[in-house]
VOPAGU-2260 file (C-alpha; in pm, 1 decimal, decimal comma):
REM VOPAGU-2260
SITE   aa  ch    i         X         Y         Z
SITE  UNK   A    0      -8,2     -11,2     -16,0
SITE  UNK   A    1     160,1     351,4     -60,8
SITE  UNK   A    2     211,8     578,0     154,9
SITE  UNK   A    3      99,2     922,1     113,5
SITE  UNK   A    4     417,7    1146,3     241,9
SITE  UNK   A    5     249,2    1381,5     470,1
SITE  UNK   A    6     125,1    1750,3     367,6
SITE  UNK   A    7     390,7    2078,0     499,5
SITE  UNK   A    8     197,0    2284,9     676,0
SITE  UNK   A    9     186,9    2533,2     409,1
SITE  UNK   A   10      22,7    2320,4     156,1
SITE  UNK   A   11    -236,6    2271,8     458,5
SITE  UNK   A   12    -264,5    2649,0     449,1
SITE  UNK   A   13    -295,2    2723,5      56,9
SITE  UNK   A   14    -556,0    2477,0      48,8
SITE  UNK   A   15    -730,9    2569,8     338,1
SITE  UNK   A   16    -714,3    2937,2     154,0
SITE  UNK   A   17    -777,1    2802,9    -194,1
SITE  UNK   A   18   -1124,3    2648,4     -34,0
SITE  UNK   A   19   -1264,7    2979,7      86,6
SITE  UNK   A   20   -1160,0    3181,2    -198,4
SITE  UNK   A   21   -1348,8    2989,0    -384,4
SITE  UNK   A   22   -1651,9    2971,9    -219,0
SITE  UNK   A   23   -1609,1    3358,4    -166,2
SITE  UNK   A   24   -1601,1    3347,6    -580,2
SITE  UNK   A   25   -1870,6    3138,9    -646,8
SITE  UNK   A   26   -2086,2    3284,1    -399,6
SITE  UNK   A   27   -2048,5    3676,2    -561,8
SITE  UNK   A   28   -2076,0    3517,5    -852,6
SITE  UNK   A   29   -2391,6    3388,7    -753,9
SITE  UNK   A   30   -2517,2    3718,8    -676,1
SITE  UNK   A   31   -2367,1    3857,5   -1020,4
SITE  UNK   A   32   -2567,5    3595,2   -1188,9
SITE  UNK   A   33   -2920,8    3641,6   -1025,1
SITE  UNK   A   34   -2905,1    4035,4   -1043,9
SITE  UNK   A   35   -2815,8    3994,3   -1428,8
SITE  UNK   A   36   -3050,1    3699,3   -1463,9
SITE  UNK   A   37   -3362,3    3961,7   -1276,5
SITE  UNK   A   38   -3232,2    4239,5   -1482,8
SITE  UNK   A   39   -3307,1    4104,6   -1774,6
SITE  UNK   A   40   -3677,5    3883,9   -1684,7
SITE  UNK   A   41   -3774,3    4179,7   -1527,6
SITE  UNK   A   42   -3625,6    4530,5   -1606,0
SITE  UNK   A   43   -3700,8    4830,9   -1326,6
SITE  UNK   A   44   -3799,0    4496,5   -1092,0
SITE  UNK   A   45   -3550,6    4631,3    -877,5
SITE  UNK   A   46   -3576,9    4996,6    -740,2
SITE  UNK   A   47   -3258,4    5007,9    -603,6
SITE  UNK   A   48   -3025,0    4945,1    -946,6
SITE  UNK   A   49   -3166,5    5291,2   -1072,0
SITE  UNK   A   50   -2901,6    5459,8    -827,7
SITE  UNK   A   51   -2645,4    5215,6    -942,8
SITE  UNK   A   52   -2384,3    5449,6   -1170,9
SITE  UNK   A   53   -2332,3    5268,2   -1512,8
SITE  UNK   A   54   -1925,1    5070,4   -1531,1
SITE  UNK   A   55   -1681,5    5154,7   -1756,2
SITE  UNK   A   56   -1818,4    4850,4   -2004,3
SITE  UNK   A   57   -2230,3    5002,3   -1928,5
SITE  UNK   A   58   -2119,2    5365,1   -2028,2
SITE  UNK   A   59   -2172,0    5229,7   -2371,8
SITE  UNK   A   60   -2388,4    4947,4   -2398,4
SITE  UNK   A   61   -2749,5    4901,8   -2334,1
SITE  UNK   A   62   -2864,0    4832,4   -2019,1
SITE  UNK   A   63   -2996,8    4490,7   -2173,5
SITE  UNK   A   64   -2695,2    4429,6   -2311,4
SITE  UNK   A   65   -2533,1    4516,0   -1971,3
SITE  UNK   A   66   -2760,6    4308,9   -1755,2
SITE  UNK   A   67   -2681,1    3982,7   -1983,7
SITE  UNK   A   68   -2265,7    3998,5   -1951,7
SITE  UNK   A   69   -2354,2    4039,2   -1561,5
SITE  UNK   A   70   -2531,5    3696,2   -1593,8
SITE  UNK   A   71   -2240,7    3612,9   -1849,5
SITE  UNK   A   72   -1962,8    3660,4   -1586,1
SITE  UNK   A   73   -2188,2    3514,9   -1319,2
SITE  UNK   A   74   -2253,2    3174,5   -1428,5
SITE  UNK   A   75   -1848,7    3189,3   -1554,4
SITE  UNK   A   76   -1724,6    3295,9   -1243,6
SITE  UNK   A   77   -1833,8    3034,9   -1074,3
SITE  UNK   A   78   -1757,6    2762,8   -1341,5
SITE  UNK   A   79   -1432,0    2896,0   -1355,5
SITE  UNK   A   80   -1375,3    2874,6    -994,2
SITE  UNK   A   81   -1477,2    2486,6    -885,3
SITE  UNK   A   82   -1267,4    2500,7   -1218,8
SITE  UNK   A   83    -969,2    2697,2   -1088,0
SITE  UNK   A   84   -1075,7    2545,9    -733,1
SITE  UNK   A   85    -996,1    2124,6    -884,3
SITE  UNK   A   86    -728,1    2205,0   -1092,1
SITE  UNK   A   87    -522,5    2328,4    -761,7
SITE  UNK   A   88    -595,6    2095,0    -605,5
SITE  UNK   A   89    -488,9    1840,6    -865,0
SITE  UNK   A   90    -232,1    2029,5    -876,3
SITE  UNK   A   91    -266,0    2062,5   -1249,0
SITE  UNK   A   92    -381,3    2413,6   -1420,8
SITE  UNK   A   93    -383,5    2407,1   -1741,2
SITE  UNK   A   94    -287,1    2743,0   -2021,5
SITE  UNK   A   95    -630,0    2781,4   -2126,4
SITE  UNK   A   96    -779,8    2770,3   -1773,6
SITE  UNK   A   97    -563,9    2993,2   -1658,2
SITE  UNK   A   98    -689,8    3279,8   -1964,0
SITE  UNK   A   99   -1025,8    3211,5   -1915,1
SITE  UNK   A  100    -991,4    3326,7   -1541,0
SITE  UNK   A  101    -811,0    3606,1   -1662,6
SITE  UNK   A  102   -1043,9    3738,8   -1903,1
SITE  UNK   A  103   -1352,8    3666,4   -1671,3
SITE  UNK   A  104   -1138,6    3899,9   -1370,5
SITE  UNK   A  105   -1125,9    4115,1   -1651,6
SITE  UNK   A  106   -1501,9    4135,5   -1794,0
SITE  UNK   A  107   -1568,8    4189,1   -1366,7
SITE  UNK   A  108   -1387,3    4513,4   -1351,1
SITE  UNK   A  109   -1501,0    4610,2   -1663,2
SITE  UNK   A  110   -1879,5    4568,8   -1575,2
SITE  UNK   A  111   -1835,1    4704,8   -1230,1
SITE  UNK   A  112   -2061,9    5027,3   -1138,2
SITE  UNK   A  113   -1955,4    5334,4   -1122,2
SITE  UNK   A  114   -1945,5    5611,5    -846,3
SITE  UNK   A  115   -1797,2    5379,5    -621,6
SITE  UNK   A  116   -1498,4    5599,9    -495,4
SITE  UNK   A  117   -1735,6    5898,8    -311,0
SITE  UNK   A  118   -1937,8    5638,5    -110,8
SITE  UNK   A  119   -1605,4    5450,3      16,4
SITE  UNK   A  120   -1448,5    5762,6     122,2
SITE  UNK   A  121   -1716,0    5837,9     373,0
SITE  UNK   A  122   -1707,5    5413,9     398,6
SITE  UNK   A  123   -1400,8    5442,8     511,8
SITE  UNK   A  124   -1387,6    5742,0     749,9
SITE  UNK   A  125   -1654,6    5610,1     977,5
SITE  UNK   A  126   -1405,7    5306,9     962,9
SITE  UNK   A  127   -1077,4    5477,7    1035,3
SITE  UNK   A  128   -1326,5    5712,6    1321,2
SITE  UNK   A  129   -1415,1    5314,4    1461,3
SITE  UNK   A  130   -1074,3    5189,4    1404,4
SITE  UNK   A  131    -914,7    5469,1    1644,9
SITE  UNK   A  132   -1074,2    5436,1    1919,6
SITE  UNK   A  133   -1000,4    4987,5    1886,4
SITE  UNK   A  134    -655,9    5123,0    1872,8
SITE  UNK   A  135    -739,4    5327,3    2190,6
SITE  UNK   A  136    -862,2    5062,1    2379,8
SITE  UNK   A  137    -573,1    4856,0    2270,5
SITE  UNK   A  138    -284,0    5091,0    2409,1
SITE  UNK   A  139    -430,2    5094,1    2727,7
SITE  UNK   A  140    -460,9    4730,7    2762,1
SITE  UNK   A  141    -106,2    4708,3    2682,9
SITE  UNK   A  142     -11,1    5068,2    2850,5
SITE  UNK   A  143    -252,8    5226,8    3110,5
SITE  UNK   A  144     -58,7    5589,6    3127,9
SITE  UNK   A  145     -20,2    5641,5    2750,8
SITE  UNK   A  146    -401,4    5500,7    2758,1
SITE  UNK   A  147    -548,1    5780,7    2968,9
SITE  UNK   A  148    -292,2    6035,9    2714,3
SITE  UNK   A  149    -493,0    5885,8    2438,0
SITE  UNK   A  150    -824,3    5869,7    2599,0
SITE  UNK   A  151    -841,1    6212,2    2687,6
SITE  UNK   A  152    -711,5    6340,4    2341,5
SITE  UNK   A  153    -952,2    6071,9    2149,6
SITE  UNK   A  154   -1221,5    6344,8    2369,3
SITE  UNK   A  155   -1108,8    6624,4    2356,2
SITE  UNK   A  156   -1126,2    6564,8    1943,1
SITE  UNK   A  157   -1482,5    6392,5    1989,1
SITE  UNK   A  158   -1639,0    6689,6    2187,5
SITE  UNK   A  159   -1490,4    6934,8    1960,1
SITE  UNK   A  160   -1644,4    6737,8    1652,9
SITE  UNK   A  161   -1994,4    6710,5    1823,9
SITE  UNK   A  162   -2058,8    7071,6    1995,6
SITE  UNK   A  163   -1838,2    7241,1    1712,7
SITE  UNK   A  164   -1897,7    7049,1    1402,6
SITE  UNK   A  165   -2285,3    6946,8    1446,9
SITE  UNK   A  166   -2101,4    6567,3    1401,1
SITE  UNK   A  167   -2402,0    6411,7    1534,4
SITE  UNK   A  168   -2605,3    6566,4    1259,7
SITE  UNK   A  169   -2397,3    6494,8    1016,1
SITE  UNK   A  170   -2397,6    6123,2    1176,9
SITE  UNK   A  171   -2802,2    6107,9    1142,2
SITE  UNK   A  172   -2785,5    6197,6     801,1
SITE  UNK   A  173   -2539,0    5991,4     649,8
SITE  UNK   A  174   -2664,8    5645,1     824,8
SITE  UNK   A  175   -3013,6    5650,1     612,2
SITE  UNK   A  176   -2852,0    5796,3     301,4
SITE  UNK   A  177   -2564,6    5455,3     303,2
SITE  UNK   A  178   -2879,8    5209,8     441,7
SITE  UNK   A  179   -3027,1    5319,0     100,7
SITE  UNK   A  180   -2730,9    5327,8    -125,6
SITE  UNK   A  181   -2600,1    5000,2     105,9
SITE  UNK   A  182   -2777,9    4729,5    -220,0
SITE  UNK   A  183   -2580,9    4853,0    -488,9
SITE  UNK   A  184   -2224,6    4835,1    -278,7
SITE  UNK   A  185   -2284,8    4477,0    -209,6
SITE  UNK   A  186   -2334,0    4466,6    -578,8
SITE  UNK   A  187   -2040,7    4663,5    -685,1
SITE  UNK   A  188   -1840,3    4509,5    -398,4
SITE  UNK   A  189   -1909,9    4137,6    -553,9
SITE  UNK   A  190   -1775,7    4224,8    -895,7
SITE  UNK   A  191   -1432,1    4335,4    -730,7
SITE  UNK   A  192   -1425,2    4077,8    -530,7
SITE  UNK   A  193   -1518,1    3817,8    -719,9
SITE  UNK   A  194   -1262,9    3986,0    -976,0
SITE  UNK   A  195    -962,2    3988,4    -719,3
SITE  UNK   A  196   -1031,3    3654,6    -607,4
SITE  UNK   A  197   -1049,2    3440,6    -942,3
SITE  UNK   A  198    -649,0    3592,6   -1003,5
SITE  UNK   A  199    -599,8    3531,9    -565,9
SITE  UNK   A  200    -676,9    3159,5    -685,7
SITE  UNK   A  201    -387,6    3144,2    -971,0
SITE  UNK   A  202    -153,5    3285,6    -781,4
SITE  UNK   A  203    -150,7    3064,1    -447,7
SITE  UNK   A  204      48,0    2739,9    -451,0
SITE  UNK   A  205     208,8    2814,8    -721,3
SITE  UNK   A  206     591,3    2803,5    -757,8
SITE  UNK   A  207     848,8    3108,7    -624,1
SITE  UNK   A  208     988,3    3093,9   -1018,1
SITE  UNK   A  209     933,5    3440,1   -1119,6
SITE  UNK   A  210     955,7    3627,2   -1441,4
SITE  UNK   A  211    1092,9    3988,4   -1575,4
SITE  UNK   A  212     782,9    4196,9   -1404,5
SITE  UNK   A  213     789,3    4000,8   -1123,5
SITE  UNK   A  214    1157,1    4078,1   -1037,3
SITE  UNK   A  215    1161,2    4419,5   -1124,7
SITE  UNK   A  216     817,6    4497,0    -888,0
SITE  UNK   A  217    1029,1    4270,9    -621,8
SITE  UNK   A  218    1351,5    4483,6    -647,4
SITE  UNK   A  219    1179,5    4814,7    -655,3
SITE  UNK   A  220     871,6    4798,1    -443,1
SITE  UNK   A  221     959,7    4949,8    -178,1
SITE  UNK   A  222    1044,5    5286,9    -454,8
SITE  UNK   A  223     670,8    5188,7    -575,8
SITE  UNK   A  224     485,8    5200,0    -274,6
SITE  UNK   A  225     612,8    5555,5    -110,0
SITE  UNK   A  226     466,1    5647,6    -507,7
SITE  UNK   A  227     170,4    5510,3    -404,4
SITE  UNK   A  228     111,6    5637,4     -80,3
SITE  UNK   A  229     213,1    6012,3    -189,6
SITE  UNK   A  230    -130,4    5987,9    -419,2
SITE  UNK   A  231    -261,2    6054,4     -78,2
SITE  UNK   A  232     -80,8    6354,2       5,6
SITE  UNK   A  233    -296,4    6654,7    -269,8
SITE  UNK   A  234    -627,5    6566,1     -81,0
SITE  UNK   A  235    -503,7    6533,7     230,5
SITE  UNK   A  236    -352,3    6909,3     164,4
SITE  UNK   A  237    -648,3    7010,1      57,2
SITE  UNK   A  238    -854,4    6907,2     351,9
SITE  UNK   A  239    -605,0    7007,9     656,8
SITE  UNK   A  240    -612,5    7364,3     477,3
SITE  UNK   A  241    -939,9    7379,4     553,9
SITE  UNK   A  242    -870,0    7473,0     905,3
SITE  UNK   A  243    -652,5    7772,6     758,2
SITE  UNK   A  244    -773,9    8068,0     609,8
SITE  UNK   A  245    -697,4    7974,8     287,0
SITE  UNK   A  246    -876,1    7675,7     214,4
SITE  UNK   A  247    -835,4    7414,4     -73,4
SITE  UNK   A  248   -1086,6    7277,5    -341,1
SITE  UNK   A  249   -1361,3    7418,3     -57,9
SITE  UNK   A  250   -1616,7    7749,1    -147,0
SITE  UNK   A  251   -1479,9    7978,8      89,2
SITE  UNK   A  252   -1379,4    7998,4     449,0
SITE  UNK   A  253   -1737,8    8160,6     499,3
SITE  UNK   A  254   -1908,5    7917,8     421,6
SITE  UNK   A  255   -1769,6    7673,6     584,8
SITE  UNK   A  256   -1751,4    7855,9     859,7
SITE  UNK   A  257   -2135,4    7880,9     870,6
SITE  UNK   A  258   -2197,8    7549,9     771,2
SITE  UNK   A  259   -1946,6    7291,6    1071,5
SITE  UNK   A  260   -2122,8    7005,1     935,5
SITE  UNK   A  261   -1917,7    7052,2     604,2
SITE  UNK   A  262   -1626,8    7148,1     739,0
SITE  UNK   A  263   -1657,3    6847,2     997,7
SITE  UNK   A  264   -1731,7    6589,4     689,4
SITE  UNK   A  265   -1368,1    6777,7     413,0
SITE  UNK   A  266   -1189,6    6697,5     770,1
SITE  UNK   A  267   -1316,8    6335,0     840,6
SITE  UNK   A  268   -1239,5    6247,6     439,0
SITE  UNK   A  269    -893,4    6389,3     503,0
SITE  UNK   A  270    -822,0    6177,0     804,4
SITE  UNK   A  271    -926,2    5881,7     579,1
SITE  UNK   A  272    -737,9    5986,3     295,4
SITE  UNK   A  273    -415,2    5989,4     524,1
SITE  UNK   A  274    -506,8    5683,0     710,4
SITE  UNK   A  275    -495,2    5549,8     395,6
SITE  UNK   A  276    -183,6    5612,5     276,2
SITE  UNK   A  277     -24,2    5496,5     611,9
SITE  UNK   A  278    -142,1    5159,1     564,1
SITE  UNK   A  279     -34,3    5189,8     175,9
SITE  UNK   A  280     276,8    5223,2     419,9
SITE  UNK   A  281     242,1    4957,0     587,2
SITE  UNK   A  282     363,6    4703,8     280,4
SITE  UNK   A  283     732,3    4849,4     296,9
SITE  UNK   A  284     707,4    4903,3     706,2
SITE  UNK   A  285     785,0    4655,3    1026,4
SITE  UNK   A  286     404,6    4723,2    1149,3
SITE  UNK   A  287     334,9    4539,3     802,3
SITE  UNK   A  288     468,1    4206,4     907,6
SITE  UNK   A  289     445,3    4226,0    1231,1
SITE  UNK   A  290     156,1    4390,3    1461,4
SITE  UNK   A  291     322,8    4673,4    1695,7
SITE  UNK   A  292     417,7    4576,8    2037,6
SITE  UNK   A  293     188,5    4781,8    2191,7
SITE  UNK   A  294    -129,5    4646,7    2030,1
SITE  UNK   A  295    -219,7    4399,5    2340,3
SITE  UNK   A  296    -289,0    4076,0    2227,9
SITE  UNK   A  297    -137,7    4133,3    1951,5
SITE  UNK   A  298     177,2    4332,4    1984,1
SITE  UNK   A  299     434,0    4124,3    1870,6
SITE  UNK   A  300     287,2    3819,7    1650,4
SITE  UNK   A  301     306,9    3829,6    1299,4
SITE  UNK   A  302      74,8    3987,2    1035,8
SITE  UNK   A  303    -108,5    3754,4     837,6
SITE  UNK   A  304     -43,2    3762,5     494,0
SITE  UNK   A  305    -412,7    3825,1     374,3
SITE  UNK   A  306    -490,2    4017,2     619,2
SITE  UNK   A  307    -278,5    4275,3     426,6
SITE  UNK   A  308    -318,2    4144,3      81,8
SITE  UNK   A  309    -693,1    4061,0      53,7
SITE  UNK   A  310    -819,1    4442,8     167,1
SITE  UNK   A  311    -540,1    4583,3     -15,7
SITE  UNK   A  312    -581,4    4404,5    -293,1
SITE  UNK   A  313    -976,5    4462,9    -360,6
SITE  UNK   A  314    -837,3    4862,0    -299,7
SITE  UNK   A  315    -649,2    4859,1    -558,5
SITE  UNK   A  316    -964,1    4724,4    -765,8
SITE  UNK   A  317   -1172,8    4986,8    -673,0
SITE  UNK   A  318    -919,4    5226,1    -719,3
SITE  UNK   A  319    -826,0    5163,7   -1114,1
SITE  UNK   A  320   -1213,6    5123,8   -1195,3
SITE  UNK   A  321   -1298,6    5449,6    -972,0
SITE  UNK   A  322   -1042,0    5633,6   -1084,6
SITE  UNK   A  323   -1129,9    5604,2   -1438,8
SITE  UNK   A  324   -1472,0    5627,1   -1418,4
SITE  UNK   A  325   -1403,0    5952,1   -1181,2
SITE  UNK   A  326   -1156,6    6116,7   -1454,2
SITE  UNK   A  327   -1492,9    6007,0   -1774,7
SITE  UNK   A  328   -1738,7    6151,3   -1547,3
SITE  UNK   A  329   -1545,0    6524,1   -1508,2
SITE  UNK   A  330   -1437,4    6520,1   -1849,5
SITE  UNK   A  331   -1793,3    6471,9   -1965,7
SITE  UNK   A  332   -1890,4    6705,8   -1746,7
SITE  UNK   A  333   -2133,4    6486,1   -1503,4
SITE  UNK   A  334   -1877,2    6574,1   -1196,9
SITE  UNK   A  335   -1736,6    6966,0   -1349,3
SITE  UNK   A  336   -1778,4    7200,9   -1590,0
SITE  UNK   A  337   -1558,4    7007,4   -1825,9
SITE  UNK   A  338   -1287,8    7262,6   -1876,2
SITE  UNK   A  339    -949,2    7202,9   -1844,2
SITE  UNK   A  340    -845,2    7376,4   -1527,7
SITE  UNK   A  341   -1122,6    7110,6   -1328,1
SITE  UNK   A  342    -977,6    6834,9   -1465,6
SITE  UNK   A  343    -683,8    6914,3   -1431,0
SITE  UNK   A  344    -740,3    6988,5   -1053,8
SITE  UNK   A  345    -946,5    6606,8   -1074,1
SITE  UNK   A  346    -614,4    6496,2   -1213,5
SITE  UNK   A  347    -378,8    6569,8    -890,5
SITE  UNK   A  348    -581,3    6636,5    -606,6
SITE  UNK   A  349    -820,1    6298,0    -664,4
SITE  UNK   A  350    -503,9    6034,8    -823,7
SITE  UNK   A  351    -702,8    5742,0    -759,0
SITE  UNK   A  352    -618,3    5688,3   -1139,0
SITE  UNK   A  353    -280,3    5642,6   -1049,6
SITE  UNK   A  354    -288,7    5519,1    -696,6
SITE  UNK   A  355    -480,1    5160,8    -755,1
SITE  UNK   A  356    -229,7    5076,3   -1036,1
SITE  UNK   A  357      45,4    5145,8    -785,7
SITE  UNK   A  358    -132,2    5012,3    -503,4
SITE  UNK   A  359    -134,9    4638,4    -692,6
SITE  UNK   A  360     187,9    4663,1    -765,0
SITE  UNK   A  361     308,9    4732,2    -407,1
SITE  UNK   A  362      81,4    4508,4    -304,7
SITE  UNK   A  363     233,4    4215,2    -511,5
SITE  UNK   A  364     526,4    4325,9    -387,3
SITE  UNK   A  365     497,5    4302,8      21,0
SITE  UNK   A  366     358,9    3920,8     -90,8
SITE  UNK   A  367     664,9    3831,0    -316,3
SITE  UNK   A  368     848,8    3986,7      22,9
SITE  UNK   A  369     657,6    3789,1     303,0
SITE  UNK   A  370     696,6    3451,3      83,6
SITE  UNK   A  371    1110,3    3510,8      36,9
SITE  UNK   A  372    1072,8    3542,4     488,8
SITE  UNK   A  373     864,7    3246,6     544,3
SITE  UNK   A  374    1105,0    3026,3     236,6
SITE  UNK   A  375    1267,2    2793,7     445,9
SITE  UNK   A  376    1609,7    2835,5     402,5
SITE  UNK   A  377    1808,1    2515,2     262,5
SITE  UNK   A  378    2156,3    2461,3     407,2
SITE  UNK   A  379    2432,5    2438,2     158,9
SITE  UNK   A  380    2663,3    2164,8     179,6
SITE  UNK   A  381    3002,5    2171,4     247,6
SITE  UNK   A  382    3242,8    2281,3       3,6
SITE  UNK   A  383    3505,8    2040,0     -69,3
SITE  UNK   A  384    3745,0    2235,0      95,4
SITE  UNK   A  385    3583,1    2245,6     443,5
SITE  UNK   A  386    3586,9    1865,5     445,4
SITE  UNK   A  387    3932,3    1885,7     499,9
SITE  UNK   A  388    4058,2    1809,6     863,4
SITE  UNK   A  389    4256,3    2061,0     989,3
SITE  UNK   A  390    4668,6    1994,7    1067,0
SITE  UNK   A  391    4688,6    1917,7    1415,7
């Protein structure tokens, strides 16, 4: 009876991740197929679709064709996801299957609804506020005295925001608006998550052999990551200027003084953008590999690769699609008057079109670097000179 060699820890983890990815891809693809089918059978029955902006492909395609493609890529995503899982388990992935996976993933990205950047910005601003609270709690548990200082600072900022900037009123209006747009957000998210999951399924378990592009990305990943993080600076600086008499990207200082809720919204979005830049730098900084020591319960532990790579990959796809969609909307005059000045303003102040591709490359470099760190060190055999017995 043949004896099967025990699988290594990496093989077990790859199998589990591949199973989870397949489940997510199939689930998201099923959502796309279901919604596409409903749009074909009963057009107009999904009221929330009226608020969903067309994607890059939907800009030039009739709604019926867009719906049919949604159904097609959903079914294709299910098929390719399951076939990829079976091929990965067997250790044999054909070139045809890899090509089909890439085609389906790209089609999903092109069909992803537009108008995602503003919604993502407001949502991430809320996540940043909650994240500050969680980080403060972790700091208090590890360093109580520093925690007291952090609590005092957070309480002071929260009081200023609630009393001086009408933060509670802004939150009361944001909640219902977000719930109203939630179906469209989930629908767009299904496209992005499915496309990223399909690509990730191709990468898991592949050999460490790298082509020229991968080698170049790994060698220059620090510069790529810094360039990606710098994309957050223009918007962050513009929103920080709202605290000065010379606000940028704002109606006027008088309007901001008369509308503190607008000031709170702008500062929150600026803080979210700054946080996004810092998280991008985490792909090359030490705390992107190990949790900082001050984080109670987590400090010193390795950061799971998937915890960094999966969100960063989804955000990279979101920024790429949303950035191109935003630039097209600006040039069409939907978000501006279409003048050259405003087009240039959006290009430099909202460089998501550049941040997305750079973040994708930076994430790829991070994943390769972490894989090198986890690779076992193979001891070299002693050379012929080392086997010569020393003279006594």
